[in-house]
C-alpha positions in Angstrom: 30.9 27.1 -25.1 28.0 24.9 -23.4 28.4 22.4 -21.3 25.3 21.1 -22.5 25.9 17.5 -24.7 23.6 16.6 -27.1 22.7 13.5 -25.8 21.6 15.5 -23.0 18.1 15.6 -24.4 17.4 12.2 -25.6 18.1 10.9 -22.0 15.6 13.4 -20.7 13.1 12.7 -23.7 13.5 8.6 -22.2 13.4 9.7 -18.4 10.5 11.3 -18.5 9.3 9.1 -20.2 10.2 6.1 -17.7 9.0 7.7 -15.0 5.2 9.1 -16.5 5.2 5.3 -17.3 5.7 4.2 -13.7 3.6 7.2 -12.1 0.7 5.7 -14.0 1.3 1.9 -13.8 1.4 2.8 -9.2 -1.8 5.0 -10.1 -3.8 2.3 -11.0 -2.6 -0.5 -9.0 -3.8 2.2 -6.3 -6.8 2.3 -8.2 -6.9 -1.9 -8.2 -5.8 -1.5 -3.9 -9.0 0.8 -3.2 -11.5 -1.5 -4.9 -10.5 -4.7 -3.7 -10.2 -2.9 -0.2 -14.0 -1.3 -0.3 -15.1 -4.9 -1.4 -13.5 -7.1 2.0 -15.7 -6.7 4.9 -15.4 -4.4 7.7 -15.7 -4.8 10.5 -17.2 -2.4 13.3 -15.5 -0.9 15.6 -17.9 -3.3 18.8 -17.1 -6.7 17.1 -13.5 -6.1 17.2 -13.4 -4.7 20.9 -15.3 -8.2 21.2 -13.2 -10.2 19.7 -10.0 -8.7 21.1 -11.0 -9.0 24.6 -12.0 -12.8 23.5 -8.4 -12.9 22.5 -7.0 -11.6 25.9 -9.3 -13.9 27.9 -8.0 -17.2 26.0 -4.3 -15.6 26.8 -5.6 -15.4 30.4 -6.5 -18.4 30.5 -3.2 -20.0 28.9 -1.1 -18.3 31.2 -3.4 -19.6 34.5 -3.5 -23.0 33.2 0.5 -23.4 32.4 
């Protein structure tokens, strides 16, 4: 006697459809995020270091003033 139920195929087909749809939407979303990220300006490591040093200096001067 088979333990397979007749509705198993329908359930499997439905789950397969929704899983593929979710995967396609997820991949499209990642592509959009990648395109958006490419359009943003990317500061160089040197610029980031200067900004970090400036922020470090301003926080130290606030501590001294307090």
